[in-house]
N, C-alpha and C positions, 0 to 999 in steps of 0.2 A: 550394476557397476562393481567390478571386482576389486580386491584389495590392492593389487598392483596399479590400477588405474587411478586410485585416489593417493596421488603423489604430490599434492600440494595443498597448502592451508585452504587456497580458494576452492579447489575442486572438492575437498572434504566438506566445506561448509556449503557448497551448492548442492551437494547431494542430499543433504539433511534439509536445505532450504526447499528443494524440489517436493520432497514429501510434505512439508510444512504448509506450502501454498498451493500445492496441487499443479505445479509446473510441469507439464508433459507426463505427469503420472496421476494415479489415483491419490487424492489427498489422505494422509494419514499421519497426524501429529504424534502417535504413538511411535510410528517408525522414524519420525524426525527426532524425537527425543533419543531414540536407540542410536541413530546414526551420529548425531552431534555427541552424544556421550562416549561413543567409541574412540573420539579422537579429542576429547576436551583437554586431556594432559599435555598435549603437544601441539595442539591447533587452537590458537587464542580465539579465532572467529567462531569456532564450535563451542567454546566456553562461554562466549557471549550469547550465543544462541541459546545455550541451555539457561542462561539467566532470563532472557526474553521469555521463554515457554513457561518457566517457572513464575514469571510475573504475571501471566494470564491464566495460568492453570491448563495450558494446551498440551495435552497429552501426558501431563504429570500431575502432581500435588501442586496447587498454588501454593507459593511461599515467598511472600514478598522480602522477608527479612534475608533469604538466601539470595534472591535477586539483587538487593542492595549491595551484598557482601561481594558477589562476583563483579558487579559493575564497578565498584570501588577498586577492587583489585585489578581490574583491566585498565581503569583509568590511570591509575598510579603508574603501571607499567608502560603506558604511552600507547596502547592499542588504539588504533583509529575508530574501530566499531565500537570499542567499549566507552571510549570518551562521547561519541555521538549518543548511544543508547542511554549513558548515564544522564546526560543533558536532556533527553526526551523525558527521562523518567522525573527530572526536577520540574520540567515545564507542565506535565499532565496530571492526571488525577490519582496515580497510584502512590500513595504514601505510606512508609512503613514506620512503625512505632519508634520514636527516636530520631526520625529524619525529618527535617523541616524544609519546606519549600524555600529555596534560595535562588532567586532571580538572577543575582549577580554571578553565582556558581555555574548556573545553568548556560548564561550568555558566554562565560569563560571557556566552558567545555565545548559548546558548539563552535566558537571562533577557532579553537584548537584543532577541532575535526576538520573544519572547513579548510583551515591552513595545510591539512595534511591531505587535502583532496577529496573530501567526501562530498559528493554531490548533493545528498540529502541534507546535509548540515547547511549548505549554501542555501538550499531551498528553504529551510527552516529560518534561517537568519533573514533572508529576503522578505518572508512573510511578517516576520517580528519588527523589522525596521519599517515596512511599508504600513503595516497597521497601527503600530506604536501602542499596542495593547498591554505589552509588558515592560516596555522602556519607551524612551522618548522617540517619536517617529524621525527617521533619518532617511530621506529619499535617496541621498547620495550613496549611502552605505547599502541600501536596498538594491540600487541598480548595479553597484559593483557585485554584490553576491548573485544578483539574477544572471549577470554576464558571465560568471565564472562557471555556468552549468551548461556549457556547450558540448562537452564530451560526457554524455551519459552512458553509462553501461548497465546500470541496475534497472530492471523493468519498473519497479515501483517508482524509482526516480524519474524515469521516462513519462510515467503517468502523470506524477505531480507537476513536472516542468510543463508538459502539454496542456494540463489544466490551467496552470497560470497564463500561458500564452493565450488561450482561448478567452479567459476573463479580461484580457487586455485588449481584446478584438484585434489582434494583429492578423497578418498573413495566415491563413488556414493551412497552407502547404506544410509548414515546420511541424506544428501539434499532430496532423493527421499522420505524417511520416513516423513521428516518435510513438504514437497510439498503434500504428500497424506493427512497429517493431516490438513493443511492449506485448501486443497479442501474440506475436510469434512465439514469445517466451512463457505462453500460457498465463499471462497475468489478467486474471479474471477482473480485477478492480478496473481495468482499463475499457472494459466493453461499454460501459454507461457513458463514459466520457467520449470514446469514439462514436457513438450514435449521436451524442450531443454535437460533436464537431461536424458530421454528416449532415445533421439537420441545419446548422449554420451555413455550410456549404450550398446545400439543396441543388446540385447538380443532376443531370439526367442519369438515372442508374443508382443514385444514392439510396433511393427508398428500397429498392431491392437489396442492396448491401445491409441496410438497416436491419431489414426483416431477417436476413441471412444470420446476422451476428446476434440477434436476440433470441432465433431460434436455437442457437448454440447454448445460450444460458438457460433456456426452458428445459433442454435435456440434463443441465446439471441441477435441476429443481430449485432454481434461483426465483423465489415469489416477485422481486422487483422486476426482473426481466419479463416474467408472466404479464405484469400489470403493464409494461411498457410496451409489449408485443400486441396486446389486446387493442391498443390505441392506433395500431399502424397496419393491421390486416383489415381487409374489405369483407371477410366472411363473419357475418354477426354471431352465428352459432359458435364458432371457433373462438370468437373474442369473448363471449359469455362463459364458455368452458374455462379459458385462461382466467378470467376474473374471479370464478368460482374456485379454482385451485390456488390463486394467490390469497384469497379471503380464507380459505381452510388452512393456510399456512400462517394465519395471524396478521395478514396485512389490512389493516383497517380502512385505508383509503380505497382499497378495491370494492368495499362494501358500498361506498357512496356511488362508485360507478355503476354497479349493479342496480342501485336504487334508482339511478337516471335511466338505465337501460329498460327498466320494467315500467316506467311511468307511462 
């Protein structure tokens, strides 16, 4: 993608995200850092991405203090992605020295992100109000946030929304459509959920589709996919080979399946 083509904030951010997640290209978090850093001064979403990468140490030095500084700066200036990311920072396990977990602040930031149209923020709030783990359960609010996620564009949000629909045992057509769309954007995390959806549907031809999708994951050296594929193919030798590969990559549950196979 040339410089002239990167003519909007979203395009600049998506170029870096493509390398970060491996959407349609070889995954390279180092290249993602380079791409986001190139536009961070005048593209707020790229600045947020730099903060996220430093949070995990993906493609750059892990620096939680730098991450918090970036997220606070973005949140103060009203950036949607900054508010959302700062909120998730408060919810989960990454704490920086001097930063205390603040449930009230996290909820406020998520609500503001949702009000500005963030599908992922709506999904977070749906889960929070449904489960009642961090605040009082509120099924009315949970339903409201769930219904706001009708127009999804982010492949990760599509996968999350589809997973929620599957958990509710609703009609399978909608989640399968979302997962297929997410997979078109090369969202690898959608593959296992898609397999789960096809297993629930159990129509003629679904087994072949499951095997085909899992084989894609095996090519990417995904140990979980190897384990799952071993359970769906009819060739015992190939199944054993996949389980051995998964075990060699550190998957303990593959060892249990191997033990059963050799009994």
